[in-house]
Phi, psi and omega in degrees: 000321182296320178298325179294315177298319178298316180295319179296314180297321180295318179294319179296316179297318179296319181290325177293319177296316181297327180293329180269351183257129179298145176291146181303135180089355178255153176240144177298146180285147178288150179295147178285167178301318182293324177295318180293320177296317179298316178296322178295318177300320177296318177297321178298317178301327179271002183059034175267077188297319183294321179294316179298316179298320179299312179298316185287326175297321177296318178295314181297323178296315184278331182225077184297347179261019181269098183299321181297319180295316177298317180297314182290324178296317177300318180302317180296322178294325181284325187268347181297167185306318175245092185304140174250085184295328179299313179290325178299310180299320180303314184281328174297318180296321177295315179302318181287331175292320179288324182217089182300345180262010186289101185299316181299319180295321177296316180297310187289323178292326176299316177297323178295320178296326176293320176299328182270009178060045178232067184297331180296322177291323176299318180294331175295322179285329174296319177295321177298318177297322179298320178291317182293315185282329185068117177064023174059035186266010181246154182299322181298319176297311183298319180296314180292322177300319177297316181294319179296314180299317179296318179299310182298323179293321180281342183228067184296000000 
């Protein structure tokens, strides 16, 4: 009886291993853009800017018309230890060209303009958000309005 149980256990273990091992001649599928964006968002939460940039650059390369990927890539350039505002502006502008109603891109480019000491340009994006959101009812408008007010108070 014991040899039969051993043989059965060996067969089960072998089939479980085979299920996790790609078949010869097959290649694992590449992650989708939404999977890469999800991974990038997780990296952003951990402030792992280089990992997020790697994932997002891949999405932008494969899907150059993905406004969300451009917006998030710009965000990583702006938030890293040594901000690269030139690259951030490039990708925010691309996101807004692809989707002029992109609330996140309007908020974040406004914040980038404040970092670049250009509050008038930030206020232009605040005005755009007011039109998009209608009645100042979105979080992006409120966040940028707070940032602009704080900037104006610190830089009269």
